[in-house]
mmCIF file of the C-alpha atoms, coordinates in Angstrom:
data_MODEL
# 
_entry.id   MODEL 
# 
loop_
_atom_site.group_PDB 
_atom_site.id 
_atom_site.type_symbol 
_atom_site.label_atom_id 
_atom_site.label_alt_id 
_atom_site.label_comp_id 
_atom_site.label_asym_id 
_atom_site.label_entity_id 
_atom_site.label_seq_id 
_atom_site.pdbx_PDB_ins_code 
_atom_site.Cartn_x 
_atom_site.Cartn_y 
_atom_site.Cartn_z 
_atom_site.occupancy 
_atom_site.B_iso_or_equiv 
_atom_site.pdbx_formal_charge 
_atom_site.auth_seq_id 
_atom_site.auth_comp_id 
_atom_site.auth_asym_id 
_atom_site.auth_atom_id 
_atom_site.pdbx_PDB_model_num 
ATOM 1   C CA . MET A 1 1   ? 25.449  -245.103 116.509 1.00 0.00 ? 1   MET A CA 1 
ATOM 2   C CA . GLU A 1 2   ? 25.700  -246.733 112.941 1.00 0.00 ? 2   GLU A CA 1 
ATOM 3   C CA . MET A 1 3   ? 22.297  -245.996 110.869 1.00 0.00 ? 3   MET A CA 1 
ATOM 4   C CA . LYS A 1 4   ? 21.934  -249.560 109.857 1.00 0.00 ? 4   LYS A CA 1 
ATOM 5   C CA . ARG A 1 5   ? 21.715  -250.674 113.414 1.00 0.00 ? 5   ARG A CA 1 
ATOM 6   C CA . ILE A 1 6   ? 19.372  -247.900 114.308 1.00 0.00 ? 6   ILE A CA 1 
ATOM 7   C CA . LEU A 1 7   ? 17.176  -248.659 111.305 1.00 0.00 ? 7   LEU A CA 1 
ATOM 8   C CA . LYS A 1 8   ? 17.036  -252.336 112.286 1.00 0.00 ? 8   LYS A CA 1 
ATOM 9   C CA . LYS A 1 9   ? 16.086  -251.419 116.014 1.00 0.00 ? 9   LYS A CA 1 
ATOM 10  C CA . LEU A 1 10  ? 13.411  -249.060 115.067 1.00 0.00 ? 10  LEU A CA 1 
ATOM 11  C CA . GLY A 1 11  ? 11.628  -250.751 112.237 1.00 0.00 ? 11  GLY A CA 1 
ATOM 12  C CA . GLY A 1 12  ? 8.053   -250.414 112.354 1.00 0.00 ? 12  GLY A CA 1 
ATOM 13  C CA . THR A 1 13  ? 5.794   -247.876 113.805 1.00 0.00 ? 13  THR A CA 1 
ATOM 14  C CA . GLN A 1 14  ? 7.133   -245.565 116.522 1.00 0.00 ? 14  GLN A CA 1 
ATOM 15  C CA . ASN A 1 15  ? 6.502   -242.277 118.548 1.00 0.00 ? 15  ASN A CA 1 
ATOM 16  C CA . ILE A 1 16  ? 9.259   -240.261 120.055 1.00 0.00 ? 16  ILE A CA 1 
ATOM 17  C CA . GLU A 1 17  ? 8.939   -241.952 123.334 1.00 0.00 ? 17  GLU A CA 1 
ATOM 18  C CA . SER A 1 18  ? 9.292   -245.503 122.190 1.00 0.00 ? 18  SER A CA 1 
ATOM 19  C CA . ILE A 1 19  ? 12.329  -244.363 119.998 1.00 0.00 ? 19  ILE A CA 1 
ATOM 20  C CA . MET A 1 20  ? 14.010  -242.851 123.140 1.00 0.00 ? 20  MET A CA 1 
ATOM 21  C CA . THR A 1 21  ? 13.191  -246.157 125.127 1.00 0.00 ? 21  THR A CA 1 
ATOM 22  C CA . ILE A 1 22  ? 14.335  -248.456 122.404 1.00 0.00 ? 22  ILE A CA 1 
ATOM 23  C CA . LEU A 1 23  ? 17.707  -246.541 121.817 1.00 0.00 ? 23  LEU A CA 1 
ATOM 24  C CA . GLY A 1 24  ? 18.170  -245.436 125.242 1.00 0.00 ? 24  GLY A CA 1 
ATOM 25  C CA . VAL A 1 25  ? 18.704  -241.715 124.547 1.00 0.00 ? 25  VAL A CA 1 
ATOM 26  C CA . LYS A 1 26  ? 17.408  -238.566 125.532 1.00 0.00 ? 26  LYS A CA 1 
ATOM 27  C CA . ARG A 1 27  ? 14.705  -236.800 123.218 1.00 0.00 ? 27  ARG A CA 1 
ATOM 28  C CA . SER A 1 28  ? 17.123  -234.345 121.399 1.00 0.00 ? 28  SER A CA 1 
ATOM 29  C CA . LYS A 1 29  ? 19.025  -237.362 120.368 1.00 0.00 ? 29  LYS A CA 1 
ATOM 30  C CA . ALA A 1 30  ? 16.099  -239.397 119.320 1.00 0.00 ? 30  ALA A CA 1 
ATOM 31  C CA . ILE A 1 31  ? 14.854  -236.221 117.174 1.00 0.00 ? 31  ILE A CA 1 
ATOM 32  C CA . TYR A 1 32  ? 18.409  -236.474 115.493 1.00 0.00 ? 32  TYR A CA 1 
ATOM 33  C CA . TYR A 1 33  ? 18.226  -240.097 114.582 1.00 0.00 ? 33  TYR A CA 1 
ATOM 34  C CA . ILE A 1 34  ? 14.718  -239.440 113.178 1.00 0.00 ? 34  ILE A CA 1 
ATOM 35  C CA . TYR A 1 35  ? 16.164  -236.490 111.024 1.00 0.00 ? 35  TYR A CA 1 
ATOM 36  C CA . ARG A 1 36  ? 18.999  -238.758 109.921 1.00 0.00 ? 36  ARG A CA 1 
ATOM 37  C CA . LEU A 1 37  ? 16.738  -241.553 109.068 1.00 0.00 ? 37  LEU A CA 1 
ATOM 38  C CA . ARG A 1 38  ? 13.989  -239.254 106.971 1.00 0.00 ? 38  ARG A CA 1 
ATOM 39  C CA . ASN A 1 39  ? 16.793  -237.682 105.009 1.00 0.00 ? 39  ASN A CA 1 
ATOM 40  C CA . ALA A 1 40  ? 17.752  -241.088 103.982 1.00 0.00 ? 40  ALA A CA 1 
ATOM 41  C CA . GLY A 1 41  ? 14.504  -241.949 102.906 1.00 0.00 ? 41  GLY A CA 1 
ATOM 42  C CA . TYR A 1 42  ? 13.476  -244.411 105.790 1.00 0.00 ? 42  TYR A CA 1 
ATOM 43  C CA . VAL A 1 43  ? 10.590  -242.759 107.596 1.00 0.00 ? 43  VAL A CA 1 
ATOM 44  C CA . LYS A 1 44  ? 7.230   -241.780 106.789 1.00 0.00 ? 44  LYS A CA 1 
ATOM 45  C CA . THR A 1 45  ? 5.604   -239.262 109.227 1.00 0.00 ? 45  THR A CA 1 
ATOM 46  C CA . LYS A 1 46  ? 2.012   -239.047 110.253 1.00 0.00 ? 46  LYS A CA 1 
ATOM 47  C CA . ARG A 1 47  ? 0.411   -236.505 112.520 1.00 0.00 ? 47  ARG A CA 1 
ATOM 48  C CA . LEU A 1 48  ? -2.217  -237.533 114.807 1.00 0.00 ? 48  LEU A CA 1 
ATOM 49  C CA . SER A 1 49  ? -5.337  -235.717 115.611 1.00 0.00 ? 49  SER A CA 1 
ATOM 50  C CA . ASN A 1 50  ? -3.639  -234.644 119.024 1.00 0.00 ? 50  ASN A CA 1 
ATOM 51  C CA . ASN A 1 51  ? -0.932  -233.096 116.872 1.00 0.00 ? 51  ASN A CA 1 
ATOM 52  C CA . ARG A 1 52  ? 1.633   -235.963 117.949 1.00 0.00 ? 52  ARG A CA 1 
ATOM 53  C CA . ARG A 1 53  ? 3.736   -237.695 115.290 1.00 0.00 ? 53  ARG A CA 1 
ATOM 54  C CA . LEU A 1 54  ? 3.895   -241.634 114.372 1.00 0.00 ? 54  LEU A CA 1 
ATOM 55  C CA . TYR A 1 55  ? 6.964   -242.737 112.391 1.00 0.00 ? 55  TYR A CA 1 
ATOM 56  C CA . ASN A 1 56  ? 6.859   -245.577 110.042 1.00 0.00 ? 56  ASN A CA 1 
ATOM 57  C CA . ILE A 1 57  ? 10.474  -246.654 109.803 1.00 0.00 ? 57  ILE A CA 1 
ATOM 58  C CA . SER A 1 58  ? 11.530  -249.183 107.145 1.00 0.00 ? 58  SER A CA 1 
ATOM 59  C CA . PHE A 1 59  ? 13.910  -250.080 104.437 1.00 0.00 ? 59  PHE A CA 1 
ATOM 60  C CA . GLU A 1 60  ? 10.839  -250.220 102.037 1.00 0.00 ? 60  GLU A CA 1 
ATOM 61  C CA . ASN A 1 61  ? 9.976   -246.655 102.350 1.00 0.00 ? 61  ASN A CA 1 
ATOM 62  C CA . LYS A 1 62  ? 13.322  -245.881 100.692 1.00 0.00 ? 62  LYS A CA 1 
ATOM 63  C CA . LEU A 1 63  ? 11.925  -247.787 97.446  1.00 0.00 ? 63  LEU A CA 1 
ATOM 64  C CA . GLY A 1 64  ? 9.247   -245.467 97.137  1.00 0.00 ? 64  GLY A CA 1 
ATOM 65  C CA . GLY A 1 65  ? 6.034   -247.747 97.476  1.00 0.00 ? 65  GLY A CA 1 
ATOM 66  C CA . THR A 1 66  ? 2.779   -246.714 98.392  1.00 0.00 ? 66  THR A CA 1 
ATOM 67  C CA . SER A 1 67  ? 0.616   -248.570 100.852 1.00 0.00 ? 67  SER A CA 1 
ATOM 68  C CA . TYR A 1 68  ? -3.243  -249.060 100.883 1.00 0.00 ? 68  TYR A CA 1 
ATOM 69  C CA . TYR A 1 69  ? -3.297  -247.014 103.882 1.00 0.00 ? 69  TYR A CA 1 
ATOM 70  C CA . ASP A 1 70  ? -1.437  -244.084 102.293 1.00 0.00 ? 70  ASP A CA 1 
ATOM 71  C CA . ILE A 1 71  ? -4.499  -244.266 99.556  1.00 0.00 ? 71  ILE A CA 1 
ATOM 72  C CA . LEU A 1 72  ? -7.130  -244.327 102.430 1.00 0.00 ? 72  LEU A CA 1 
ATOM 73  C CA . ASN A 1 73  ? -5.583  -241.682 104.265 1.00 0.00 ? 73  ASN A CA 1 
ATOM 74  C CA . LYS A 1 74  ? -5.439  -239.353 101.192 1.00 0.00 ? 74  LYS A CA 1 
ATOM 75  C CA . TYR A 1 75  ? -9.234  -239.693 100.584 1.00 0.00 ? 75  TYR A CA 1 
ATOM 76  C CA . SER A 1 76  ? -10.844 -240.650 103.831 1.00 0.00 ? 76  SER A CA 1 
ATOM 77  C CA . PRO A 1 77  ? -11.622 -238.204 107.041 1.00 0.00 ? 77  PRO A CA 1 
ATOM 78  C CA . ILE A 1 78  ? -10.935 -241.350 108.988 1.00 0.00 ? 78  ILE A CA 1 
ATOM 79  C CA . LYS A 1 79  ? -7.280  -241.766 109.250 1.00 0.00 ? 79  LYS A CA 1 
ATOM 80  C CA . ILE A 1 80  ? -5.668  -245.140 109.434 1.00 0.00 ? 80  ILE A CA 1 
ATOM 81  C CA . THR A 1 81  ? -2.440  -246.123 111.619 1.00 0.00 ? 81  THR A CA 1 
ATOM 82  C CA . SER A 1 82  ? -1.106  -249.563 111.634 1.00 0.00 ? 82  SER A CA 1 
ATOM 83  C CA . LYS A 1 83  ? 2.130   -251.480 112.287 1.00 0.00 ? 83  LYS A CA 1 
ATOM 84  C CA . GLU A 1 84  ? 1.149   -253.675 109.264 1.00 0.00 ? 84  GLU A CA 1 
ATOM 85  C CA . ILE A 1 85  ? 2.267   -251.726 106.101 1.00 0.00 ? 85  ILE A CA 1 
ATOM 86  C CA . TYR A 1 86  ? 1.600   -253.298 102.961 1.00 0.00 ? 86  TYR A CA 1 
ATOM 87  C CA . GLN A 1 87  ? 3.484   -251.217 100.167 1.00 0.00 ? 87  GLN A CA 1 
ATOM 88  C CA . VAL A 1 88  ? 2.797   -251.806 96.458  1.00 0.00 ? 88  VAL A CA 1 
ATOM 89  C CA . TYR A 1 89  ? 5.870   -251.169 94.400  1.00 0.00 ? 89  TYR A CA 1 
ATOM 90  C CA . GLY A 1 90  ? 6.184   -250.146 90.896  1.00 0.00 ? 90  GLY A CA 1 
ATOM 91  C CA . LYS A 1 91  ? 2.672   -248.217 90.762  1.00 0.00 ? 91  LYS A CA 1 
ATOM 92  C CA . GLU A 1 92  ? 0.036   -246.738 93.003  1.00 0.00 ? 92  GLU A CA 1 
ATOM 93  C CA . PRO A 1 93  ? -2.577  -249.140 94.102  1.00 0.00 ? 93  PRO A CA 1 
ATOM 94  C CA . SER A 1 94  ? -5.928  -248.193 92.183  1.00 0.00 ? 94  SER A CA 1 
ATOM 95  C CA . LEU A 1 95  ? -8.911  -246.960 94.265  1.00 0.00 ? 95  LEU A CA 1 
ATOM 96  C CA . GLU A 1 96  ? -10.671 -250.374 93.337  1.00 0.00 ? 96  GLU A CA 1 
ATOM 97  C CA . GLU A 1 97  ? -7.628  -252.575 94.612  1.00 0.00 ? 97  GLU A CA 1 
ATOM 98  C CA . THR A 1 98  ? -7.599  -250.274 97.994  1.00 0.00 ? 98  THR A CA 1 
ATOM 99  C CA . LEU A 1 99  ? -11.372 -250.769 98.392  1.00 0.00 ? 99  LEU A CA 1 
ATOM 100 C CA . VAL A 1 100 ? -11.324 -254.527 98.030  1.00 0.00 ? 100 VAL A CA 1 
ATOM 101 C CA . TYR A 1 101 ? -8.246  -254.873 100.172 1.00 0.00 ? 101 TYR A CA 1 
ATOM 102 C CA . ALA A 1 102 ? -10.098 -252.804 103.012 1.00 0.00 ? 102 ALA A CA 1 
ATOM 103 C CA . VAL A 1 103 ? -13.172 -254.879 102.644 1.00 0.00 ? 103 VAL A CA 1 
ATOM 104 C CA . LYS A 1 104 ? -11.245 -258.097 102.823 1.00 0.00 ? 104 LYS A CA 1 
ATOM 105 C CA . THR A 1 105 ? -9.272  -257.020 106.166 1.00 0.00 ? 105 THR A CA 1 
ATOM 106 C CA . GLN A 1 106 ? -12.712 -257.249 107.968 1.00 0.00 ? 106 GLN A CA 1 
ATOM 107 C CA . ARG A 1 107 ? -11.446 -254.691 110.109 1.00 0.00 ? 107 ARG A CA 1 
ATOM 108 C CA . LEU A 1 108 ? -14.138 -252.149 111.250 1.00 0.00 ? 108 LEU A CA 1 
ATOM 109 C CA . ARG A 1 109 ? -12.129 -248.904 111.090 1.00 0.00 ? 109 ARG A CA 1 
ATOM 110 C CA . ILE A 1 110 ? -10.361 -249.662 107.805 1.00 0.00 ? 110 ILE A CA 1 
ATOM 111 C CA . ILE A 1 111 ? -13.628 -250.459 106.154 1.00 0.00 ? 111 ILE A CA 1 
ATOM 112 C CA . LEU A 1 112 ? -15.254 -247.382 107.675 1.00 0.00 ? 112 LEU A CA 1 
ATOM 113 C CA . ALA A 1 113 ? -12.349 -245.337 106.094 1.00 0.00 ? 113 ALA A CA 1 
ATOM 114 C CA . SER A 1 114 ? -12.775 -246.953 102.782 1.00 0.00 ? 114 SER A CA 1 
ATOM 115 C CA . LEU A 1 115 ? -16.349 -245.757 102.387 1.00 0.00 ? 115 LEU A CA 1 
ATOM 116 C CA . ALA A 1 116 ? -14.967 -242.549 101.245 1.00 0.00 ? 116 ALA A CA 1 
ATOM 117 C CA . LEU A 1 117 ? -13.652 -244.163 97.917  1.00 0.00 ? 117 LEU A CA 1 
ATOM 118 C CA . PHE A 1 118 ? -17.097 -244.737 96.784  1.00 0.00 ? 118 PHE A CA 1 
ATOM 119 C CA . LYS A 1 119 ? -17.200 -241.026 95.931  1.00 0.00 ? 119 LYS A CA 1 
ATOM 120 C CA . ARG A 1 120 ? -14.322 -241.618 93.507  1.00 0.00 ? 120 ARG A CA 1 
ATOM 121 C CA . ILE A 1 121 ? -14.711 -245.190 91.974  1.00 0.00 ? 121 ILE A CA 1 
ATOM 122 C CA . GLU A 1 122 ? -15.062 -244.776 88.254  1.00 0.00 ? 122 GLU A CA 1 
ATOM 123 C CA . ASN A 1 123 ? -13.974 -248.332 86.926  1.00 0.00 ? 123 ASN A CA 1 
ATOM 124 C CA . TRP A 1 124 ? -16.679 -250.518 88.024  1.00 0.00 ? 124 TRP A CA 1 
ATOM 125 C CA . SER A 1 125 ? -16.139 -253.362 85.870  1.00 0.00 ? 125 SER A CA 1 
ATOM 126 C CA . GLY A 1 126 ? -12.611 -253.519 87.203  1.00 0.00 ? 126 GLY A CA 1 
ATOM 127 C CA . LEU A 1 127 ? -13.954 -253.353 90.925  1.00 0.00 ? 127 LEU A CA 1 
ATOM 128 C CA . TYR A 1 128 ? -16.455 -256.114 89.973  1.00 0.00 ? 128 TYR A CA 1 
ATOM 129 C CA . ARG A 1 129 ? -13.647 -258.439 88.646  1.00 0.00 ? 129 ARG A CA 1 
ATOM 130 C CA . LEU A 1 130 ? -11.772 -257.825 91.650  1.00 0.00 ? 130 LEU A CA 1 
ATOM 131 C CA . ALA A 1 131 ? -14.803 -258.594 94.046  1.00 0.00 ? 131 ALA A CA 1 
ATOM 132 C CA . LYS A 1 132 ? -15.844 -261.507 92.251  1.00 0.00 ? 132 LYS A CA 1 
ATOM 133 C CA . ALA A 1 133 ? -12.254 -262.768 92.382  1.00 0.00 ? 133 ALA A CA 1 
ATOM 134 C CA . ASN A 1 134 ? -12.404 -262.187 96.236  1.00 0.00 ? 134 ASN A CA 1 
ATOM 135 C CA . HIS A 1 135 ? -15.757 -263.258 96.791  1.00 0.00 ? 135 HIS A CA 1 
ATOM 136 C CA . ILE A 1 136 ? -16.898 -260.137 98.304  1.00 0.00 ? 136 ILE A CA 1 
ATOM 137 C CA . GLU A 1 137 ? -19.023 -258.595 95.497  1.00 0.00 ? 137 GLU A CA 1 
ATOM 138 C CA . ARG A 1 138 ? -22.133 -258.623 97.669  1.00 0.00 ? 138 ARG A CA 1 
ATOM 139 C CA . GLN A 1 139 ? -20.251 -257.085 100.591 1.00 0.00 ? 139 GLN A CA 1 
ATOM 140 C CA . ILE A 1 140 ? -19.209 -254.199 98.243  1.00 0.00 ? 140 ILE A CA 1 
ATOM 141 C CA . GLY A 1 141 ? -22.589 -253.791 96.841  1.00 0.00 ? 141 GLY A CA 1 
ATOM 142 C CA . ALA A 1 142 ? -24.089 -253.576 100.378 1.00 0.00 ? 142 ALA A CA 1 
ATOM 143 C CA . LEU A 1 143 ? -21.365 -251.239 101.423 1.00 0.00 ? 143 LEU A CA 1 
ATOM 144 C CA . TYR A 1 144 ? -22.381 -249.007 98.270  1.00 0.00 ? 144 TYR A CA 1 
ATOM 145 C CA . ASP A 1 145 ? -25.952 -248.844 99.011  1.00 0.00 ? 145 ASP A CA 1 
ATOM 146 C CA . LEU A 1 146 ? -25.252 -247.947 102.778 1.00 0.00 ? 146 LEU A CA 1 
ATOM 147 C CA . CYS A 1 147 ? -22.965 -245.145 101.321 1.00 0.00 ? 147 CYS A CA 1 
ATOM 148 C CA . ARG A 1 148 ? -25.662 -243.649 99.208  1.00 0.00 ? 148 ARG A CA 1 
ATOM 149 C CA . GLN A 1 149 ? -27.686 -242.985 102.394 1.00 0.00 ? 149 GLN A CA 1 
ATOM 150 C CA . ILE A 1 150 ? -25.097 -240.755 103.828 1.00 0.00 ? 150 ILE A CA 1 
ATOM 151 C CA . MET A 1 151 ? -23.068 -239.134 101.301 1.00 0.00 ? 151 MET A CA 1 
ATOM 152 C CA . ARG A 1 152 ? -22.996 -238.528 97.192  1.00 0.00 ? 152 ARG A CA 1 
ATOM 153 C CA . THR A 1 153 ? -21.222 -241.361 95.433  1.00 0.00 ? 153 THR A CA 1 
ATOM 154 C CA . ARG A 1 154 ? -20.517 -241.912 91.934  1.00 0.00 ? 154 ARG A CA 1 
ATOM 155 C CA . LYS A 1 155 ? -23.243 -244.266 90.518  1.00 0.00 ? 155 LYS A CA 1 
ATOM 156 C CA . MET A 1 156 ? -22.628 -247.899 90.505  1.00 0.00 ? 156 MET A CA 1 
ATOM 157 C CA . THR A 1 157 ? -23.117 -249.326 86.978  1.00 0.00 ? 157 THR A CA 1 
ATOM 158 C CA . ARG A 1 158 ? -26.442 -251.499 86.245  1.00 0.00 ? 158 ARG A CA 1 
ATOM 159 C CA . ARG A 1 159 ? -24.153 -254.405 85.220  1.00 0.00 ? 159 ARG A CA 1 
ATOM 160 C CA . PHE A 1 160 ? -22.426 -254.277 88.498  1.00 0.00 ? 160 PHE A CA 1 
ATOM 161 C CA . ARG A 1 161 ? -25.535 -254.222 90.597  1.00 0.00 ? 161 ARG A CA 1 
ATOM 162 C CA . ASN A 1 162 ? -27.353 -257.126 88.423  1.00 0.00 ? 162 ASN A CA 1 
ATOM 163 C CA . HIS A 1 163 ? -24.232 -259.497 88.440  1.00 0.00 ? 163 HIS A CA 1 
ATOM 164 C CA . ALA A 1 164 ? -23.379 -258.708 92.151  1.00 0.00 ? 164 ALA A CA 1 
ATOM 165 C CA . LEU A 1 165 ? -27.158 -259.138 93.760  1.00 0.00 ? 165 LEU A CA 1 
ATOM 166 C CA . PRO A 1 166 ? -27.814 -262.518 95.220  1.00 0.00 ? 166 PRO A CA 1 
ATOM 167 C CA . LYS A 1 167 ? -29.323 -264.948 93.217  1.00 0.00 ? 167 LYS A CA 1 
ATOM 168 C CA . GLY A 1 168 ? -31.868 -267.794 94.218  1.00 0.00 ? 168 GLY A CA 1 
ATOM 169 C CA . ALA A 1 169 ? -31.591 -269.011 97.773  1.00 0.00 ? 169 ALA A CA 1 
ATOM 170 C CA . SER A 1 170 ? -28.210 -267.033 98.702  1.00 0.00 ? 170 SER A CA 1 
ATOM 171 C CA . PHE A 1 171 ? -27.401 -267.364 102.343 1.00 0.00 ? 171 PHE A CA 1 
ATOM 172 C CA . PHE A 1 172 ? -26.732 -264.342 104.436 1.00 0.00 ? 172 PHE A CA 1 
ATOM 173 C CA . ASN A 1 173 ? -22.910 -263.355 105.033 1.00 0.00 ? 173 ASN A CA 1 
ATOM 174 C CA . TYR A 1 174 ? -21.084 -260.711 107.109 1.00 0.00 ? 174 TYR A CA 1 
ATOM 175 C CA . VAL A 1 175 ? -18.687 -257.730 106.112 1.00 0.00 ? 175 VAL A CA 1 
ATOM 176 C CA . VAL A 1 176 ? -17.251 -258.105 109.607 1.00 0.00 ? 176 VAL A CA 1 
ATOM 177 C CA . PRO A 1 177 ? -17.988 -261.688 111.481 1.00 0.00 ? 177 PRO A CA 1 
ATOM 178 C CA . HIS A 1 178 ? -20.961 -261.756 113.712 1.00 0.00 ? 178 HIS A CA 1 
ATOM 179 C CA . LEU A 1 179 ? -21.993 -257.851 113.585 1.00 0.00 ? 179 LEU A CA 1 
ATOM 180 C CA . LYS A 1 180 ? -25.357 -256.835 112.267 1.00 0.00 ? 180 LYS A CA 1 
ATOM 181 C CA . SER A 1 181 ? -26.806 -253.625 111.741 1.00 0.00 ? 181 SER A CA 1 
ATOM 182 C CA . ASN A 1 182 ? -29.985 -251.979 113.361 1.00 0.00 ? 182 ASN A CA 1 
ATOM 183 C CA . ASP A 1 183 ? -30.450 -248.934 111.109 1.00 0.00 ? 183 ASP A CA 1 
ATOM 184 C CA . PHE A 1 184 ? -29.533 -250.606 107.780 1.00 0.00 ? 184 PHE A CA 1 
ATOM 185 C CA . GLN A 1 185 ? -31.829 -253.819 107.854 1.00 0.00 ? 185 GLN A CA 1 
ATOM 186 C CA . ASN A 1 186 ? -33.443 -252.914 104.376 1.00 0.00 ? 186 ASN A CA 1 
ATOM 187 C CA . ILE A 1 187 ? -30.125 -252.998 102.624 1.00 0.00 ? 187 ILE A CA 1 
ATOM 188 C CA . GLU A 1 188 ? -29.085 -256.119 104.497 1.00 0.00 ? 188 GLU A CA 1 
ATOM 189 C CA . LYS A 1 189 ? -32.089 -257.998 102.993 1.00 0.00 ? 189 LYS A CA 1 
ATOM 190 C CA . ILE A 1 190 ? -31.504 -256.731 99.715  1.00 0.00 ? 190 ILE A CA 1 
ATOM 191 C CA . TRP A 1 191 ? -27.971 -258.030 99.296  1.00 0.00 ? 191 TRP A CA 1 
ATOM 192 C CA . ARG A 1 192 ? -28.234 -260.809 102.068 1.00 0.00 ? 192 ARG A CA 1 
ATOM 193 C CA . ILE A 1 193 ? -25.143 -259.024 103.847 1.00 0.00 ? 193 ILE A CA 1 
ATOM 194 C CA . TYR A 1 194 ? -24.913 -258.153 107.445 1.00 0.00 ? 194 TYR A CA 1 
ATOM 195 C CA . LEU A 1 195 ? -23.496 -254.543 107.864 1.00 0.00 ? 195 LEU A CA 1 
ATOM 196 C CA . PRO A 1 196 ? -21.357 -253.743 110.889 1.00 0.00 ? 196 PRO A CA 1 
ATOM 197 C CA . PHE A 1 197 ? -22.343 -250.175 110.980 1.00 0.00 ? 197 PHE A CA 1 
ATOM 198 C CA . ASN A 1 198 ? -25.258 -248.158 112.425 1.00 0.00 ? 198 ASN A CA 1 
ATOM 199 C CA . LYS A 1 199 ? -25.915 -244.479 111.672 1.00 0.00 ? 199 LYS A CA 1 
ATOM 200 C CA . SER A 1 200 ? -24.010 -243.372 114.729 1.00 0.00 ? 200 SER A CA 1 
ATOM 201 C CA . ASP A 1 201 ? -20.956 -245.122 113.229 1.00 0.00 ? 201 ASP A CA 1 
ATOM 202 C CA . LEU A 1 202 ? -20.899 -242.909 110.269 1.00 0.00 ? 202 LEU A CA 1 
ATOM 203 C CA . GLU A 1 203 ? -20.940 -239.449 112.110 1.00 0.00 ? 203 GLU A CA 1 
ATOM 204 C CA . ASP A 1 204 ? -17.378 -238.562 110.411 1.00 0.00 ? 204 ASP A CA 1 
ATOM 205 C CA . TYR A 1 205 ? -18.971 -238.575 106.955 1.00 0.00 ? 205 TYR A CA 1 
ATOM 206 C CA . LYS A 1 206 ? -21.711 -235.764 107.960 1.00 0.00 ? 206 LYS A CA 1 
# 
């Protein structure tokens, strides 16, 4: 079977069983096709906690781009798999860009994984500019204060904190719509941001 046709059929995230089904082949043949596609640069492989493999198959993989999920999985104990892969070509996304991307998704597991980045953030002025441009500076501040209660982090600059804290009669907002914390209400009051996590959600960081 021609490799271009196989690539088109298998585009996305697959496991060995889905590849067998889509191509209508036995396991040994499916493994052979994955081998061929990987050698051509079209496959990125992720090993799950149960030792099973997921294959992200796309033409873009050959271009050598790095996804936000690659960055999260590199630094976080919580691993992300998704059919939606956002590649950044020409450069590796910065930690600040990745953190802002994660918060903007409003997806619990992605945001939970991104908390690990606070241990490595150094460019606080750059993070503030990105957060302000995306109207999430208070969300970033609240998540940072949450992290300080469960792990060691790099210290947020006073400038970031002073600029990001709510002013006047700022209304409450959410990190994830309609989710509030029972355990971190003191942080929610400071930032006027509802947090989506309780202490039990953060056990992977202990």
